[in-house]
N, C-alpha and C positions, 0 to 999 in steps of 0.2 A: 296261637290264637284259638279261642273256644270255637269248636265246630270244624276244625281243620286237623286231620290226622295225616300221616305220611302219604297215603294213597291220594287223598284229595289235594295235598300240597303239590304232588308231582303232576296231577292232572291240571291244576291251575297254571303251573309253570309252563307245561307243554302247549296248552290250548289257548291261554290268554296272555302268556308272558308275565304272569303275576307271581313274583317270588318273595316280596316283602309286604308288610302292612301298608307301607307308602304306595306300592304298586296297586294294592287293592283299593285304597281310598281314591286313587286317581284313575280307576276303571269306571268310566262314566256311563250312565244310561244313554242310549242313542235316541230314545223317545219316551214320552210319558203317555199312558193310556188312562182313559176314564173308566174306572171300575165301580161307578156308583149305581149302574143299572143292572138289574137281574132280569134276563129274558125268560120268556115262556117257550117251551119246545114247540108248541102248536103255532107260534108266530114265526118260526125260523123258515127262511127261504134261501135258495142257492144264491151265492154272490155276496152274502153278508160278510163283513169283516169279523174280526175277533169278537166273540160274544161270551157272556157269563151266565151260567146256569146253576140252580141249586136243586138237588134231588138225590135219588139213591140208585145204586146198582141192583138190578133184579136178577142178572145172570152173567156169568163169565165163562167163556170157552176158549180153548186153544184150537186154532184152525191151521191146517196145512202142515207140511213137513220140511225139514232142512232149512235152507236160506229163506224159503217162503213162509215159514212158520210165523204166526201172529196171534196176539191176544185180543179177543173181541168181547167187550162188555156192553150189555143192554142197559141203558140209563133212562130213568123216567122222573119227571117232576109232577106227575099227575095229569098233565095236559097232553102228553104224547111221549114218544120214545125216540131215542137217538143212539147210534152206535158209537162207542169209544174204541179206538183201534191203536194197538202198539205193535210195531214191527221189530224184528230182531229181539226176541223175547229172552230175558235172562231169568235165572231161578229167583233172584231177588225181586224182580218185577212180578213174577207169578204170585208171590206171597204178599205183595204190597197192598192190593185193593181187595176188598171183601164185599160179598153179597149182603144186601140189607143195611149197609152202612151208608149214611148220608154224606154227600160231598159237595163242595163248591168247585165247579168246572169252568175252565177258561180255555178257549181255542177258536179255530176257524172252521165253521161247518162247510163240508164239501160233499158233493154227490159221490157215493161209493156203491156201485150196483144200483139197486132200486131205492136205497135209503140215503139220508144225510148222515154223515159221520164226522167225527173230529179225530184226527190222527195226533197221537202224542200230546194229549191235552195237559194243561197245568192243573193239578188237582190238590185239594186239601180237604181234610175231614171237616165237616161243617161244625162239629163240636168245638174245634180249635179256633174257627174264624168268626163264629156268630156274634161274639162280644167285641170283635175288632171293627172299627169304623170302616165303611166302604170308601176306598180312596178315589178321589177325583184325578189325582196325578200319580198313578202307579208307575214306578220306573221300570223300563224294559232294557235289559242289557244284551249285548251280542253273545250268543251261545253257539257252540259247535255241536256237531252230531255226537261226538264222544261225551261232551258234558251232558247233553240231553239223555244219552243212554245211561249215564251215571246218576240220573235223576237230580241234576243240578239245574235249578230254575232261576229266573230273575229274582224271585223272592229269596232263594237261598243266598244269592250274592248280596242282596240288600240287607239281609239279617247279619251276614258276616261283616259288612261295612259298619252296621250298628255296634256289633261286638268290638270292632277295631276302635271306634270312637270312644266307647266305654273304657277300653283298656288304656287308651292314650291319656285320658284325664284332661289335659290342657288343650288349647287350640293349636292348629297347624300354623307354624311360623310363616310370616309374610316375608317374601324376599324382594319384592319391588320397593323402590324408594318411596317413602310416605308422600313426598311432594307429587310424584307421578300418579299415585293412587288418588290423591285429592284432585289433581288437575283433570283427570279423565272421569271423575265421579264414579269410581269403582268400589264395589263392596270388598271386604277383606277376603283373602284366599280361603281362610277357614270357613267363613260364612258361605262363600260360593260353593265349596265342596259339599257342605252339609245340605244346602238348599237343593242342589242338583240331585242328591240321593233321597231326600226326605220331605222337601217342601210340598205343600198342597196349594200353593199360589202360583199361577202362571206368570205373574209379574216377577216374583222372586226367582223362578227358574230362568226367566229371560235375563235378569240382572246377573245371575250366577254364570250363565253361558257367556255373556259379554265379558265378564271379568276373566274367565278362564281362557277364552279365545284370545283376548288381548294379550294376556300373559304369555301364552305359547308363541304368538306372532312376534311379540316384543323380543323374546329371547332368540327366536329364529333370526330376526333382522339384526339384533345386536351381534350375534355370532358371525353372520355374513359380512356385515359392515366392518367389523374388526378384522376379519380375515382379509377382506379386500384392501384395507389400509396397510396391513402387514405385507401383502403382495406387492404394493407399490414401492416398498423397499426391495428393489428388484434382486432376484437371485441370479448371480452370474451364470451364464451358460456358454457353451462353445459357440463362437460366431461361425456361421457357414456363409461366407460372402459369395462363393463361386457358384455359377450355374455352368457346370463343366461338361466335358465331352460325353459322359455316360448319359446324363439327363437329355442333352440335345440330340444325341444319336437315337435314343429310345423314343423320344417325343416325335422326331421327324420320320423315322424309318420303321418303327416297330409297333406303333399303335394302329390297329387296322380300322379305326373309325375316328371321326372328329369328336373331340371332347365337347361336352355341353358347356354353355356359357357359365353355368353354376360351378362345374368342375374347375374351369379355368380361374374363376374368381377365388375359389377356395385355395387352389395351388398358390395364387398370388399372395393371399393372406398368410398362408403357412410360410412361404419364402420370406415375407416381411419379418415374421417372428424369428426365423432361423438366422437371419443376418444381423439381428439387432444387438447380439451380445448378451441378451438375457435369456433365461430358460423359458422355452415355449411350454405353455400348459393349456392346450387347446382342446375343446370338445367339438368333434365333427359329427353333426347330425345329418342323416340322409335316409330317406325311405328305402325299403328293400328294393334292390335293383337300380339304385340311383348312381352307382359307380364309385362307391367309397374305396373299394380295393384298388382301383386304378390310381386314385389320389394317394393312397398309402404307398404304392409302388414308386410313384414319382417322388414322394417325400424321402423314401429310402435312398433313391439315386442322388438326391441333393446331399444327403449325409455322406455317401460314398465318394462323390466328387470332391468333397472337402476333407477326405482322408479319414473318415470315421466309419465305425460299424453301426449296423441297425438291427433291432430285433422286433419281431411281431409276436404278440402273445394272444392266443385264442383261448376261449373258455373250455373247449373240449378237444380231444384227440382227433375226432373226425374233422372238425373245422380246421385244426392246425394242418392236417394232411392235405386238406382241400386247398388251403392257402399256399402250401408248399408246392404242390403239383402245378397250380396255376402260375405262380410267380416265377418258379424255376424255369418253366417252359418259356415264359415271356422273355426272360433275361439270359437264356442260354447262349444266344448269338453274341452277347456283349462280353462273354468271358467272366461273368460274375459268379462267385461261388456262393450258392444258397444251400443251407443245410436245415434238417428237421431234428428237433430234440423233444421227444415226448417220453412218457413212461415206457412205451414199447421199444424205444431205441436202447439196446442193452449191450453189455460186454464189450468186445473189441470195437464194434461200430461206434459205440458211445465214446470210448476213449479217443478214437480217431477224431471225432467231431470236436470234443473238448480241447484236444491238443491244438487242432487247427484254429479253433476259436481264440485260444490264448496267444497265438502268434500273429493273429490278424489275417490268416489265409481265408477263414470263413468271413465273408463280408456281411451277409444277411442271415440271421438265425431266426427260424420260425418254430414256435413250440407252444406248450401249455405252461402251467405253473412250474413245470420242471426247470424253466429258465431261471427261476430265482433260488434254486437249491445252492448250497454253499460251494459245491465243486465246480460250478459254472463260472468261469473267469473270462471276461472279455479283454481284448487287447486295448481297444479304446472305443467304448460304447458311446455313441453320440446321439442316438435316437431310439426311443422306445414307443412302439405303437401298440395300444391295447384295443383289441377288437371286442366289442360288446361290453356290458357292464360287468367288469371282472372284479369280484369282491374278495379282498383278503385283508388281514390285520396289518397294523402299523409296522410291526417288526418285519414282515415280509416285504412291505412296500420299501422300507429303508434298505432292505437287502439289495434291491436294484440300484438304488442311489450309491450304495457303498462299493459298487463295482467300478466306480470311477472317482476321480478327484473332484470334478464338477458334475453336477447331476445332468443326465441326458435330457434332451428335449422330449416332451411327452405329448403324444396325440392319442386321445381316447375317441374311438369310433362307436357310434350307437345307431341302431335302426329303430330304437324306441323314441319316437318324437317327444320332446318336452314341450308342453303347451306354451303358446306365445305369452299368455298372461304370467305363467310361471317363469319363463325365461326372462321377462322384463323385470319382475319384482324380485326374484331370487337370484338370477344369474346376471343381473344388470351390469355388473362390472367384470364379468368373466369373459374370457376369449371364446366365443362360440361361433362356429362356422356352420352354415346350412347348405346342403345340396338340395335345392328345391325343384329340380327338373329331372325327368326320366330321359334316358337316351332316346333319340329319334328312332322311329320304326318299331318300337316295342308296343304291342297292343295292350291297352288297359284291360285288367282282369274284370270279367263280368261276374257280378255277385248276385246270386238268386236265393230266395227264401222259400223253402218247401215245408209244408206241414207233414206230420207223420203219415197222414192218410194219402198223401201224394207220392208215396215211396215207389210204386210200380212205374209211374211216369218218370221219376228221377232215375231209376235203374236203367230204363230204356235209353236215356240220354248218355249215361255212363258207358253202356255197351257200345254205343256209336263211337265214343272217344277211344275205347280199347281196340275196336276194329280198325281204327286209323293208326294203331301202333303206339298210342299214348299210354301214360301211366297215371295211377290214381292213388291218392292218400285217403284213408278213412281215419278220423281222429275221434276218440271218445274222451269225455271229461273225467277228471279226478273227482271222486265223490267224497269230499271232505275227509281226507286222510284214512278212509276205510279201504285198506288194500284188498281185502277179500271181495268186497263189492265191486271195486275197480276191475279186478281180474274176472269176476263173473260177467260184468258188462262187456269186457273185451272178448271173452270166450264165446259168449252168445253172438256178439257182433261178428267175430271171426268166422264162426260156423255159418251164419246167415250169408256173409259175403262170399265164402267158398262155394256155397250152394247156388247162390244167385249168378255167380260169374264164372262157373266152370266153362271151359277148360283153362282159363287164365290162372297163372300161379299167384298165390297170395302169401305174403310174409307178414310177420307181426313183431312188434316191439312193446315190451311192458316193463314196469318198474322192478319186477322181481328177477329179470334176466341179468346174468353176469355182463359186465362191460364188453367182454370179448364177443358174447352172443349178440348183444345189441349192435356192435360194430359190424358183425358178419351180416346181420339182417339188413342194415343200412347199405353195406357194400353190394349185396345181392340186388337191392332195389336200384342203386346207382348204376349197376351194370346191366339193368333190364333183365336180370335172371328171374326176378319176380315183377309182375306188372301192377300189383296192388299191395299197398302197405297199410296194415291195420295197427293202430297204436293207441295206448292209453296215455302215454306221456306226450307232452308237446314235442312235435318234431324239432330236432336240434335247430336252434337259431342259426340261420345262414347256410344250412345244408343245401347244396346246389344240385338239383337233378333237372336239367333243362327240358327233358322229355316228359316230365310230370305236368299234366295240363289240368287236372281236376283235384280240388281239395274239398272233401266232404267232411263237414263238422257235425257230428251227431250231438243231440241235446245242446244245440248252440246257445240256448238260453242260459246255460250254466256258466258260460264264459263271459268275461268282461270284454269291453270293446277293444282295449289295447291287445288282449290275447288274440281275439278274432282277427285283428289286423295283422298281427305277427304270423298267424297261421296262413292267412291269405297270401302272404309274401313268399310262401314256400313254392308257389306255382307262378307262372308268368315269366319264367326265366329264359324261355326259348322264343322263337319267332312265331309260334302258333298261338291261336286264341286260347286263353286259359279261363277256367271257371272256378269260383268258390261257391260251394253249395252249403247253405246253413239249414240244417234240418232241426225243427223244433216240434214239441208236442202240439196237438191241435188247439188247445185252449191256453192262450198266453196271457200273462199279466201285462198291464199297460206298459210298464217300464221295459219289459223284455221286448215287446213289440216295437217300441221306439228304438231300442238298440239295433234290432234287425233292420229297421227302416234306414237308419243312419249308415249301416254297413252296405246296404244295397245302393244308396244314393251317392256315396262318395268313396274315393280311394285315397283322399288326402290325409296322410297320417297326422298332420297337425290339427286338422278339424276334428278328427277322431279322438286325439289325445285330449283336446279341450272338452269335448262332450263326455269323455270317459270320466274326467275329474268331476263334472257336474253330477253324473249318475252315481259315482262312488260315494260321494259325501265324506264327512270327516271320520266315519267309523272304520274305514279300511286302512289299517296301518301299513299293509303291504304296498299300497299305492304310493304313500309318501316315502317309504323306504326305497322303492325303486327309482324315485325321481332324483335321488342324490342329495336330499336335504341333510343339514347337519344333524338333526334329530327328528324322531317321529312326532307327528301331530296326533293328539288323542281326540281333540274336539274341534279345532279350527279347520276351515276348508279354504284352500288357496284361491278358489274361484269365487265361491259364495261370500267369503269374508274379505273381498279385495279392499273395501273402504276402510275396514278396521286395520288391514295390513298397512295401508298408507299412513294411518295415524301412528301405528306402532313403529314404522320405519322412521318417521320424523322424530319421534321421541328418542329412539335408539341413537340416531345420528347426533341429536342435541346432547345427550348424556356422554357419548363418546368424545365429542368436542370439549365438553366441560371437564371430563375426567380421563384423559388419554392414558395416564400412568396407573389407573385403578387405585388411587390413593385417598379419595374422599371417604370419610368414615361412614356417612349415610348410605354410600353405595356398596359397602363391604359385603352385606348378605347377597346382593344382586350378583356381584362378580363371583362369589363362591358358588352360587346356583348355576351360573353359566359354565363354570369349570366342571361341576358335577354332571350337567347335561352332556357336555362334550365327552366326558369320560365314559358315560353309559354307551354312547354311540360309537366310541373309538374302535371297539372290537369289530365293527361292521363297516369300517370306512372304505370308500372306493379309492382306487389308486389315484384317481384324478384329484 
């Protein structure tokens, strides 16, 4: 494609997931801006949103050294001056802008020292743009820091899309049946894509969005409904009719507390599946600390009582070891052999475990993805429990099934709540269990929001907790895949924490450490050899340090609600009062302030998940990928477009009823598109 060389192609693939011309055409702008107005510098005030200026650069200087180096240009339009600032200066950037050349500038003016400035403005030479009409509907695309550093702007993407259409010649093919397009009064797919990128009419853009949202939701619903109908042709599973001596003995004599009503209900739902004779495929949702591991242990005992083996798969070695220690200790008095299999289990020890597994002596095997390696052979695997959203490809998933004649029962556990609206519309016919109660006696975590200026007050409170013998996490955000900056933020944070909290010992974990070093840092913290843990990476999901009572999240405004809720769940695992401290900059955007307020007001993971989807909007592909959808949504929003979702679901159900064998000619392009979409996502499918 004109305008794309090898370096730019690699950048588009890594940053936007754009690998083909089709991907580029379907990379939609997330909003449109009015670029008809040119502002005067003398009229600018703090708090204005993106503005447009025309003028010239009168001076350019390089300021600072090393990581703090920046390029500063003084810009005037004859009515006043404003500074234009670029951080992380490259040689190419130094040569890009010239004194006394006139430019059109677009960006957000913010106070910087005594002056207003625009950081990383969008700029074009005035000579190039003065004959081009000012756009009322200028498309704005999602950009990452790396794209911005490579001087790729929204205009760059828009120009590449124009090149792509020019090269294509003809229109983009429509895959929806013509009758469906007419019934819902939709514009064609080609018209919708062109209007979203280039139209100057708000009505045209609205019609384009409606068409593309409907299409995404239609294929989503068609895929789910077809899958659910296929599931109703039940897969035979091993029947587990018995509630035998192991389950009864453990339940009566070895659980040191009364199960919550929610845990009891979930165990009943699972047992109903296990004795039905069909394969269980159940998703177990429960907030952090709700007692999912106890439900998993009881489910394993149901398998053992019926003469079968069970395995538990965790996403990391630390978590696998934690499960192993906890479950082996709970079951040791029952004479049950529990073993651990991870990458760290090697040589003679590994052979011993594998031999005992193949003969059935090992009854419960706990491990990581090492469980699905070819040499791991079960005697009779009847149950597989996957902890957290464990992602791997279809071939690996089949490897577990091939370890037996009939597939084992599957229980997938997650602490990431799926919003109720999503569960109803997307997982309407799936087997979903929810533990919606916390064990009695556990104190709710108190969440507090501190501004940067309140740091001394915050540190005083942390010292009080440390003096009581408690432990503390400090977490720093990832700064848009810039490893050097992440490390810099961590190092500064680490030094500040060491200085502020001497003589307590401080450990650290970051992305550049070897796995063994990370594990050693986590082990030292778990053993209370270090009292404070500073980390740039999100603390391992599920890591259990009951003595840790404070979670400090630095730059909390950079995290999404779901992430903040996960981080909060790392504390509050003991009997003591625990705290989650959200530290943000002093001046917050309204949406960031609302996110902090929600975190302070509620600890209900489902309320937070619902709010998170509303805040995220359709542009966040990661959000839809995490929720287990058959494929990513590029423009539709599962919460905001609920009414359109219902329309799409009704249409999908009707077409599925009329064409169950995929044989009608008018539907052939539609079925082909569904297969293509499924193929794209297959590489990332979840085991469930």
